N, C-alpha and C positions, 0 to 999 in steps of 0.2 A: 394798426389799433394802438395807439399810444397813448389818447388824451385821455381827458374828465369831461366825460357830462357833468354838470352843474343845473339841476330842476328846482325853483325854487319862486314861489309867487313875488318874495318879495326882491328887486332892482337891489336893494343895498346887502342883502344877506348875500346872495348870490355872486353879488361884485367882490364884496370879499371874501366870501372863499377863494374865488379866482385870483386875484393879485395873491392872496395868502401863498398858495399853492406855485403861482406863477414864480414869488420869488425862491419856490424851492425848487427851481426848475421843471414843473409838470407844465404840460399842454392842456389846454383847456377851452369849453366850448359851453355857452349857458342857453338855455330854455325856462322863460316866465309863465308856461301851461302845459297841458296837458299834450295838446297837438302839434307845439313846436318840439316838446319833448320825442316824441313818437318818430317824427320827422327828420329828426335830426340821427337818431338810433338807425332808423331804416336808411339814411344815407350813409354814416361810416361808424361803424360798429366800433363803442368807447371802450377802451382797458378799464374802465370802471365809471359806476354809477354812484353822483351823491342826488339824494331823491328826495325833498318834504314829503311827508306824507300830506299837509292838508294845502290846496293846489286851487287857490278862489278863480271861481268864474272860467272852471275848466269840466269840458266832459269827462275827466278820470280824474278818481284820485289816487294817490301815491301806492295804496295797496293795488288800485285796478294797474298802473304802470307796470309794481313788481310783477305782480301775475305775467303781464303779457312779457314783459322781460324775459323772466324766468322759463318760459313757453316758447319763445323765438329764439333767445339769446341766452341761452343757460348757462356759457362759461364766465357771463359779465358780471362780476361782482357786483352787488348794489347795497351801498350806505343808506341807511334811513336817516335823517335828521327831523326835526319837531319839537317846534315849542310846547306843545301839549299833550310831551310823552308822559305815560303812565306803564306799566308794567306789563298790561294786558295790550296793550297797543306793541311791546316790543317783542313779546311773544308771537304774538300772527305774523309779525314781519320776517320774523328769522323762521318761522315754519312755512310762509311763503318761499323762503328760499336769500333772505336779506341776509350779507356777509355779515354785518353789524348794524347797532342801532346808537345814534349822539342826540343828548336832548338838547333842544335850544335855552338858555344862551349857552353855548360849548366852549372849553378849554380850547385855544389854540394847540397846546401840544398834545392834547389828546388827540385833536382830529389828525393830526399830524400825522401819528401813532397809526390811527386807523386807518389813513388814507395809504401811509406805507404798507403795511400790511395787506392791504385789499390788492395793491398793485404786485405786490410781490407774487401773492399767491395767483392772479391773474399771469402775470409772465411766468410761474412753475408752469403753472396748467398748459399755456398756449407750446411750454418746452417739452413737458412730458410729452400732449399729443404729435409734435412732431418729430421728438425720438420714438413714438411708439410707428407713425407713418416709417421712418428711417428704418428700424427694426423689422418691418413687419412688411418690409416693400418689396416690389418683384424681382426676384434674385434673376440673373442670366438667362435668358432663353437660348437653347443651346442644339445644333444642330445642321444634319448638313443634309440628311438625307430627302428622299423626293416628299415622303410621307410627312416630314415633319415640314420643309418648305410648305406645301400645302397647308398643313394647319396654318401655320404661321399667316398665310396669306388670309384667309378668313376670320384669324382675329384683326389684321389690320384692318379689316373692311369694317369691322362692329367698330371698330374703335371711334368711327368716324360718328358715329349715330348713337342714340341716348336708347337704344332698342333694346330687350331683355334680352337675355341669352339663356341659353344650358346648355349646359357643359355635363356631357355625357362621356364615361370610359370605365375602366377598371380602378379599384381601388392603387393609389401610389402613381398611378401615370401622369398628375402634376394639373389636376386639374383646377384648382386653388390657383397655380401659379399662372395658369392660363388667365384666369379671370383680373389675377393682379398686374398681367401683363396687358390687359386689355382698359383699366384704371389708368394705369399708368401713362399709356397713349393716348389719351382722351381728353375733354375739355375741362373733366371735372379731377385734372392728376393732382391739383391744391387743394382739393376737398376729401375728407377721410375713406378711408376704405376701412369699412366692419365687418367682420367676418364671426359668421353667424353659424356654431355648431351642434346641428340641427339633431345629433344623435349624441352627442355628449352633454344637451342640456336637458334635465329630470322636466318629465312631460307637465306637472303639475306647475315647474316655475317658470313654462315657458315665456307663458304671456308676462311676464312681472319683467322678466328678462326682457325683453322682445319692446314691449309698451312704457314700462316705467311703472312706478307706484305714486300715489299721493295719500298720506296721511297725516295726523296731527301730530302725531309724536315725531314721526321723522320728516317731515314738509314732504319737498319732490325731489325725488330723483328717477334723473330721467332712463330712458331703456337706450338699449343700442340701435330702433329705427330713429332716435332722435339725436344720438351720438353720429350717424352715417347723413344729418340732414346738409345737402347738399353734394355730396360725393355716392357711394357705392356702398350698396346692403350684399352681400354673399351666402344665400343660403348654401351652406356645404352639408350634401349628405341630405339633402330635402323633402326625400322620400320619408324619412325619418322624424317628420315635423307630426306635434300630434293634428288629430283629423279637423278638431274642436278649434286651433288656433290656425287651422289650415283656410276655417271658413274670415276670418278674423283679417287673416294677412291679403285674402282677396281682396275685402272692403277698403284697406292699405292701398292696394293697386288703383282701385276703381277713384278712390276717392282723397288719396292723398293726403290723409288725415286719420286721427283716432284717439281713443279716452286713452288715460295714463288706467293702470287699475286701484281702484278707488277716488279717479276726479272725477270732475264733470266739464271742465273746460277743452274742448277737440285742438289739437296739436297738429300744426301744419308741419308738410315736410317735404322737400324735394329732393327726391330718390331714383338713381337709377338700380334695377335689381340685376344680380347677375346668381343662378342658381347651378348647382352641380348635382347629379346622384350616378350612380355604380350600379343603378338597378334597374330593371323592367319598368318605366313608369306605367308604361300600357297593362302590364299585368297585375301592378298596385293598384289600379284603376279600375280593373277587373273583380279585385278580390277586397271592393269599397272600403281599401286603407289610403287613397289619394284621391283627391278630389278633380272631377275632371275640369272642372270651370278656373279649376286653380294651374293645372296642365296645362291648357290652353294660352293664360295670361302667363305663364313664364316661358314658354316655348316659342316665343317668338320666332326668334334664330337660334335651330341645334348646331351643334357644335360637337361633332366627336372626337376626344384626344385619343389619340390611337396608344397601344400596348407598350410597351419597350421591346417585347418582339415582334412585332409591327418595323421597328423604326432600329435595327441590330446594328448599322453601318455607323450610328450614333453614339454605341455605347462608347469604344474608347475615348472619345473625345468627352464625354460625361465624364469617365474615370478620371481623365486627367484633371477635370472641373473641379471633381469632389477633392481631389489629393491637394490640390492648392489652397480649395476654400478651409478644408482641416486642417492645413498650417499656418493660414492666417488664422485661423478662429479658436484652435485648439492646442497650436502648437506640436500638431507631431508630424512626422518626418513627411519632406517632399522628395518623396521617389519619383523616380520616372517608371512608367508600366513599361515592360519589356513586352516585341511584337507578339511573340509565345502568350504572354498572360494575356494580352488584349485579344487574340485570337480566342482563346477559351472561354473571355469573357462572351464573347459574343454566339459562343456554341453553347452557352447556360439557359438552364429555364429560370425566366423571372415573374414569378407569378404575383410578386409584388413589388416589379416595374421599376421603374426610377426610384422609388423610396428604399427599394431592397437591392438596389445596386449601390446605394450611396453606403446604405450601411455595411455590406460587404467591403466596401472601402475602408472605410474606417476601423471595423476590425481587423483588418489585415495591416494599417498603420501601427495600431494598438498593439496588436501581438508578435509583429516583427521587428527587427532587430538592424540599426546602420540606416544607411541610407541610398544603400543599391536599388538596382530598378526590380521591382516588383516581378517574381517571376511565378510561372503557370503552377508550382508547386504548393505555393502560399495560398492557393484560392481554394476555395472550397467546392469538391467535387460532387457534379450531377449526373455522369455519363454512367454508360455501361463498361466502360473498362476503363484505368488507369493506368498512368506508368510511375514504377516505383524502382527509380535506380536503373531503368533502362529495361525492366522487368514489366510484361502486361498483368494485371491484376484482375480476372475477369470475375465480373458478378457473378451472382450463383445462376440466375438464366442460363447467360453464356455456356457456363463451367458444365452445365450439363446433357446439352444439346451435341451430335453428332457433328464431325467438324465439318463437313459440305451446309447445316444448316445454321451452324453458329456464325461461320464466314458470310455468307450468305446474310443471315441478321445485324452482323458488325457493320458488313457495306453498307446494309439500305438504310441503318442507322446516321451510320458516318456521313453518307451522302444527304440524305435529311438532312442531319444538322448542318452543311456545310450550304445547301443551297438556302436555306433559311437565313443562314449565317448571309449571306449576299444577296438578302428580299428579294431571292427567285430569279436572280442575272447569272443566267446557266455559263456565257461565257468568263465570267469571274471565275465562279465554280471549274469551272474543266481547268482555269488557267493557276486556281491555286492546287488542286489534287494532282495538275500536272497529267492531263489528259487531253487529246484532241475532244472538241464540241461534238464532234460525230460520234467518238468511242463512248461520252457519258452519256448522250441520248440512249445508243443501244443500253448501256449497262443498267438505264433506268427504267428502261423498257422490261429488261430480263426480271429486273428485281421489284417488278411490280409498282415504281414510283412514277405518278404524273405529278401535275404543274400545273395549280389553279390560282387564279387572280383573287386577290384581295384584300381587300384596302389600299389598291392602286399598287401593291406591291405582289412578284407572281413567288407564291410558297408552294414548299413542295408535300404532299401527303401521301403514305400507302393506299392503293388501290384498292375499294373494298373488293372481297375476294379474291384480290392477287396470289396466286400460287408462289411461293415460296422455295 
């Protein structure tokens, strides 16, 4: 997209402009009527369009072409020229989205100034969009656990299609990262990925943000759906989308077109839709807060993104990655993670999932000193007991129990933690705690602990009603 398309029904004028621009190093294409102009634009999107208002023997005049271009190619600057120019035509063109207006006969220096400004605006717009795609592009998906590999396998399968995907999982588990992975590895990777934060946009502004707006005062303002044309629109926390907007999005999914707020011309879009939710959408449907028809349209391929507790084996790997990234992006110390600290991270509770893990690592790096390995004592504790200078400091609950009950409660919690840490793998747990596998089974039975399958991993629970 580096050439300039010149549309004028007067051959001498379009060739004169072309010769001037070629002398300045620009590439040009020429069209003498609306049909040729629209065909040339459809073949290759130009970097800039020079457009005559009056086109003899054409199906469309310059304003009609301008409307069509700003509808389908909103990033192309359009410079209007006319030998019958007046202030009303100039205002009408600018309102419809024209970049600038030049009256015939034009001054060559003035023409070149406007063209250079328009080309620079086009270049900067493309550069900003490229940087936005880079800056918000997919971070590396990391993991070695069986649960993670199963997720990656599902994601790889859906990259090969245009099917709509619904990602479900707790907050902070990486649903948007999974959506970006699908986009980056699909045939749409060179087109935009636009994220819509349904929970962060005010309900009364949602339609304007999505569909854009048309007004006499401000002209055409494209919405997020237009920005995503050709690529992916990602509805983050789709359960928070207002019910009124849901019905309109449903219509977009069916027709692949919509009207801007205040507009009368339909806007065609080619979109792949990926959605996410941390809520139970069936419950939202039952409460009449979410449309069932929209749910079925969006939920073509459901994929569950596991919580961090379901993939504890990946925690040290993720922690090392965050340390490296925080060093590169914020200049924080690049410290190693000690084995004890890694083990403690695997035993902790993570209600905020991967996002919470990153925050913990960032806090440790900010508050820590030097470049020595991160030790377990630097991590926030959330267990029943902690170790301070070799002395075990008990929580209030354990401290008030008789010795036998306290010992059993500690052993139960300790073994539950280790079994969960190793994804329910009894052999690895036994090796770590220093027990024979058969002895560990007997201990678990005596403590009323059972193991159940959960999301592909075996995790431990206290049996209901078990005696302590």
